[in-house]
N, C-alpha and C positions, 0 to 999 in steps of 0.2 A: 504494500500500500504506500502511496506517495501523496502526502497532503498538499505539497507544493505551496505551503504558506497559507492555505485556505483557513478562514476563521473557524473556531470550534462550533459556532452557532450560525445558522443562516435564517434569514427572515424574508418573507415576500413583501418587498416594499416597492414593487413596480408601480409607477405613476406617482410616487411620493417625492417630496422635496425636503432638503435639509440644509441648514447653515451651520458650519462647524467653525467656531472662532479658535484662533491659534492652531489652525489645521495644517500648517506647513511641515510639522515635524512631531515626533513623539506620540503621545496618546491621542492628540488631536488628529494627526495624520492616520494613525491606525483606525480611529473611529470613522474617519471619512472613507477609508478604503473599505471597511466592513459595510457601511451604508451603501456605497456605490456597488459593491459586489452583490448586494441584496436587491438591486434594481432601483435604488433611490438616485435621484438627480441631486448632486451635492455641490454647494458653494463653499469653497475653502477660503476662509478669512486669513489674512496675513498682513504684516506691516507692508506699506507700499514699497519700502526700500529693500525688503527681504526677497531676494531672487529665488529662494526655495519655493515660494508659493506658486508662481507661474510654472516652475520646473516640475513640481509635483502634479499640477493640473495637466500638463502635457503628458507626463508619464501615465497618468490614469487614462487619459484619452487614447493614448497609444495601446492600452490594454483593452480598448473597447468599452470603457466605462464613461458615464456621463458626469463630467465635472466642469466647474467654471471657477474663475478667480474672483475673490471679493476683498480687495485691498482696503485697509483702513485700520485705525487704532481705536481700541475700546477704551483707552485711557482718556480720550477726548470726547466729551458728551455729544457735541454736534457732529463730529466725524463718525462716531459710533452709530448714531441714529441714521445718518445718511448712508452708511455702509449697509446697515440692515435693510433699509428701504430699497437700495439699489439691488441687493442680493435677491430680495423678494420679487422685485420687478423682473430681474433676469431669469429667475427660476419659474416665474409665472404665478407662484404663490409660495407660502412658507408653511410647511406641515410640521417640521421639527427644528428645534434650536438646541445645539450642544454648546453651552457657554464654557469652553475649555481654556480660553486664553489665560495665561498667567506668566508672571515673571518673578525671579528671585531678587531682582533689583541689583544684583552684583554677580559677577562670574567667579569671584574669589570668596572662599569661606571666611567667616568672621569669627575668630575665637573669642571666648568670654572675656579675656583680658584685653581685647581690642575693640570693645564696644563703642569707643569714640569714633570708629569708622562707620557706625550705623547712624548716618545723618538724617535730618528731617527730610531732605530731598530724596534720599533713597527710600525711606519709609513711605513718603507721599506717593512715589512711583508704584510701590507694591500695592498700596491701598487703591490707587486709581485703576490699576489693571485687574488685580485679583478680587477686589471687593466691588468697587463701583462699576467696573466693566461688566460684571455679571448682572448687576441691577439695570444698567443701561440697555444691555441686550434684551433682557426680559421685558423691560418697559417698551422698547421699540417693537419687539416681536408680538407683544400683546395686541398691537394694532392689526395683526394679520391672523388673529383667531385662534391662537394656542390656548388650550384650556389650562386651568390651574394645575390639574394633575399632570399634564404633559410638561409644563414648565418645571414642576417640582421634580419629576423623574429625570428630566434631561439636565438638571443642574445639581444633581447629587454628585458627591466626590467619586470619580471613576475608580474602579478597582478591577483587577483581573484575577481569574482563577478561583480556587477554593480556599477555605480557611486553613491556616497553618498552625500546627502540623496537621496534615490530612489524616482522616480516619479510615479511608478506604485502604485495605492492605496492599493492593497493587500500586496505587498512587504513592503510598507511603514508602515503597521500595525506591522509587525515583527520588523522593525527598531525602531518604537515607543515603543514597549514593552521592547526591550533591553535598550533603552535610559532611560526609566522611572524606570524599575524594575531591570536592570542589577546590580547595586551596592548591592541591597538586595539579589539577587540570588548568587552573588559572596560571600557575607558574609556567607550565609547558607551553600554553598558548602565547603568553607574553614573551617567552624566550624566542619563539618563532616569529611572531608578528609585531611585537612591541606593545605599548600600552594601548588598551582599547577594549571593546566589547564585541561579542558575537550577536548579530541581529537575530531577533525572534520574529521579525516581520518578513524580511527577505530570507526565507528559511525553508529548508526541505527536511522531511522526516521519512525515513523508510525503515521497514522491518520485515523480517522473514523468519520462517520456522526452519531451524537447522537440526538435522538428526545428530545425535550424540550417544555414545555408548552408555552414558550415565542418565540418559533421558533427554528428550528434545529441548533445545535451547531457543531463546528469543534473541535474535541478532538485530541490533538497532544501529542505524547510521543517521547522525544528525549533521546537517550542513547549513551553516549560516554565514552570511556576508560579514567580513571583519570590518568594524568601524573604528578607526583610530581616534584616540582622544585628540582634540585640538586645544592647544594651550594658548592663552592670551598673555603675551609678554615672555620674557626669558629670564625668569627669576631663579636664583640658586642653581644655575647651570642647567635648568630644565629646557629641553629642546622645544621649538615652536610647535612641532607636531609629534604625535606618539609613535611614529614609525621607528622600527629598529634600524640603527645605523648599519650599513653594510661593512 
C-alpha cells in the first residue's frame, strides 16, 4: 500500500469554498491541501510580500486542485476585511473560514533572563495577528453567512493525531519505537543531511508482508522530503542554512 501523502481522512466537499489564513506554509498549508483534495475550492491567504503563497497556489493547481491566492495581512483591520471580501468574491461565496494565521513575533527564542527583548512592539504584533486577526476574520466572514457553530469549529486550536501516549496496542508500538530509537534516528539523519526535519506532508509510506522463519514480519518504508532549517543571521558560528558542509 502506498498512501503517497494522502490525508488520513477524506470528506466530500465538492462545490464548497474555503478561506485559509496563513495558508502558505505549515498547518495552514496542510489544511488547504486537505480541503482542496476533498473537492473544496480554496483561497490561500498570505502576506503580499510572501512569495510562498503564489508558489503554493500554482503547485496545487499543477496537481489539478482548485486554489487561488488571497494576499493580505490580518494584522491590519481594513486590509483584513478587504482580503476576506475579495476572497469571497473570487470564490463566488464563502462556506468555510480557517483562521490559522499566527506569528511568534520573533524568529529567535527569548530566554527568561532576556525578557527585556520582549518589547511592546513585539507583543503588539503577536496580539494583532494571533488574537485580533482571528476576530477580524470572523467578523468579516460573518457577512457571508457562516453560522456560529461553523465559526467556532473552524477557529479551534488545530491538532493532529490521537492523544499521547496512544492506547491502541499497534499504534503504541510506533510510539514506543520513536521514544526509544528517535534520538539515534535523528543523529543519523542529521549526520547525512544536516540540521532539519523530514516532511510529513511531502511523504510516502509503504509496507508489505514478508515471510520469516520466526513468523511473518511487517516491513515498513517511510520516505519524506528533507527540509533544512534556515537560520537568520550567523551567530556563534552557526551557518546560514542547515545543510551539511561537504
